[in-house]
N, C-alpha and C positions, 0 to 999 in steps of 0.2 A: 615249845617254839621250834625245837629241832624236829619234833615229830611232824609238825604241820608242814615244814619244808620238805620233809621226806615224802609226805603224802602228795604234795603238789608235783614233785618230780616224777613219782610213779604215774600220776594221772597224765602228765605230759608224754611219758613214754608210751602209755596205752593208746593215746590219741595218735601218736606217730606210727604205731604198729598197724592201725586200721587201714585197710586199702581205700585209697581215694578214688572214687568213681566219678569220671568226668561226665558232665551233662551231655547227652547226645545232641549232636548238631542237627538242626532241622533239615529235613530232606525235601528239596523242591522237586516236585514231579516234572519230568521232562515231557513236553507235549509230543504226541506221535506225529511224525512228519506227514503232512497232507499231500495228497497226490496233486501234482502241478496241473492247473487247469489249462486246457489248450487255448492258445492266444486267438483272439477273435480275428477271423480271416475276412478281409474286406472283399466285398463282391467284385468279381472281375468285371472291369469295364468292357463294354462291347467295342470291338475294334472298329475304328472309323472306316467307313466305306470310302473307297476311292472316288475321287471326283468324277472320274469317267463313268463309273457305274451309276452315280447319282444323276449325272446328266442323261444317261440313257433311260433312267426311270421317270424323269420328268415328262409330264404330258406335253405333247406338241401344242404350241400356241396356235390359235386360229389365225389364218392369214389376214393381214390388214386389208381393209377395204380401200381400194384406190379412190381418191377424191376425184370426182368428175368435175372438170372445169366448166363452169357455166359461162356460156358466151355472153359477152357484154352487149347489151342492147339498149336502145334509147328508151328511157322510162316512159310510162303512160302519162298522158296529159300534156305532152310537149310535141311540137311540130318542128321538124328539122328545117333549117333555113334553106332557101332556094339557092340555086347556083348564082343567080343575079345578086342576091344579098351577100353571098360569100365573096363574090368578086368585088362588090362595092366596098365591103368591109376591108378587104385586103388593099385595095387601091387607096382608100382614105387613110388607113393607118400607115401605109408606106409613105404617102405624101407628107403626113404630119410628122412622123417619127424620123424619116430618113431623106425626105425631099431636099432638105438644106444641104445634104452631103453631096448630092449629084453635081451642082455647079462648082463646089469647092474641089471635087476630084477632077473635074474638067479643067479648072484653072491650074491645078498642079501638073496635070498631064500636058497642058499647053506650055508650061514653063513659067508661069507667073511667079514673081518674087515678092509680091505684096504680103504684108502681115495680115493673116486671117484668123488670128488667135481668138479674138473676141467673138467673131462670127461662129467659130467652131464651138466655143463655150456656150453661146446662146442656143445653138442647135442641139447640143447635148442635154442642156436643161429641158428643152422642149421634148426630147426623146424620153428622158426619165419621167417627165410629167405624164406622158401619154401611156407608157408601158408599165409604170410602177405606181405612181401616185393615183392616177385615175382608177386603175383596177383595184387598188387597196381600199379606195373610198366608195366607189360605185359598182365594183365588180365588172366594169365594162370600160373599153377604150373609146376614144372619140369615134373611131370607125364603127364600133358596135352601136353607138348612139345614132349615128347617121343612117346606118343600115337597119336599125331597130332589131338587133340580135344580141344574144348573150350566150354564155357557155354553161352547160349542165353536164354533170357526171352521171354515172349509172345509179347513184343513190339519190338522184333528184336534188342535188345540192350544187351550189356554185363552187367550182374548184378554187384552190388557193391562188392568190394573185400571182405567185411565182410561175404558174403555168403560162400566163399571158406573157410574162417577161421572157421566159425561155423560148417561147414560140416566136417572139419578135426578134430573136438574135440570128435568124437565118441570113439576112442580108449582110450584117457586119462580119459574120463568120466566113461567109463565102468571099467577101471582099478582102478580108485579111489573108485568107488562104491564097487567093490569086496574087496578092502583092508578095507574099513569101515565095511563091513559085517563080515570080518574075525576078527575084534577086538571085535565084540559084545559078543561072547561066553566067551572071556577071562575077560571082565569087568562085564558081567551079564546084561541081558536085563532089569531087574527091577531097575538098578541103573541109576542115571542121566547121567553118561558118556555113558553107554550102549544105552540109548535112543537117545543121541546126535549122536553117531556113526550110529545108525540105520536110523535116519532121514537124515543124510548127505549121506549115501549110497543110500537111496531111491531117494532123490532129484537129485543126480548125474547120476543115471542110468535111470531116467525117460525120458529125451529127446531122448536118443538113442532108448529106447523101443517104444516111440511114433513114431519115425521115421521109425522103422521097421514095425510097425503096419500099417502105412500109405502106405508103399510100398506093403504090403500084401493084404490090404483090399480096397484101393481106385482103381477106374477103370482107372483113368488117369495115373497111375503108377508114381505118384509124391510123394516124401517123405515130411517130416515135413518142412525142410528148403526150399525145392522147392516150397511148397505151400505158405509159409510165404512171400517169395519174388515174389509172383505173377505168379508163373509158370516158372520153369527153366529146360532146357534140355541140355544134353551134345550132341554136334553136331560135325561133322567133319570139319576140316579146311584144307586149302591148304598150301603148303609149302611157308613159309615166305621168300620173295626175299631179304628183308632188314636185315635179321638176320646176325649178325656179332659176332666174338669172340666165347665165350663159348656157346652162344645161337645157333650159327651155328653148334656146335658140337652136341647139342641136336637135331637139325634138321637132322643131319646125323644118329643119333640113330633112329629117326623116319623112315628114309629111310630103315634102316636095319630091323626094326621090320615089316615094310610093305613088304619088299622083302622076309622075312621068312614066310609070310602069317599068322602072329599072330592075325591080325585084319581084315581079308578078308572075314569073314563069311557073311557079309551083301551082298556082291556081289553074293555069293553062294546061298543065300536065294532068291534073286531077279531072278537069272537065273533059279532056280528050279520052281519058280512060272510062269515064262514065258514059 
């Protein structure tokens, strides 16, 4: 037993005397450093050209063609009314539309104190009927029916009824302007009221004055309202076969004026030229 213990001790001593060799640590290979790749260089943007240089390089635009104004002429297929027809139309429309105002103005100038309100209202209703209702319904005033005329523009169409309404305002505008001028001396031109009366008188009389100057100076013999509506002429019309009632009475008045020769000077002029 003692021997076995001694042998074990010797064996332990021998083991302790042997050099202990540590296991070699694994060597990890270090990768060789790669050469750094050059960074991608963005292409240089072309410098913006200056606006001035761009403008110089632009091709010059061709000059615009000037629009030639075509003279307004009476369309084919229509015959312009004679001077007699125009005068008859003007006299008839003035009598119907403003004839009632003449005695009333005379009474006021004479100093009458009677109440004429109802008479003025009836007269205004007759005026509106002749210069607004009749043109909007038949494209003609009573004066046009009596003189057998109508209005035609350069497009061979009947103008809007507002043309006849504006054209009929010559008399009231002139009358109103004269009344305003009449008030100026009584109030004094240096006062505010006098300046207002003077301005109103001038503004009211200006359209008829321009209309008159157009007729006198323009070569096409068109007035202010004729020009604003694209060229309007008074032309002859034929007898309306569909006229009934009181419109037929107006047609009969047209027959009477024609039989009297009040608007036949157009034929006389053409016959003398031939």
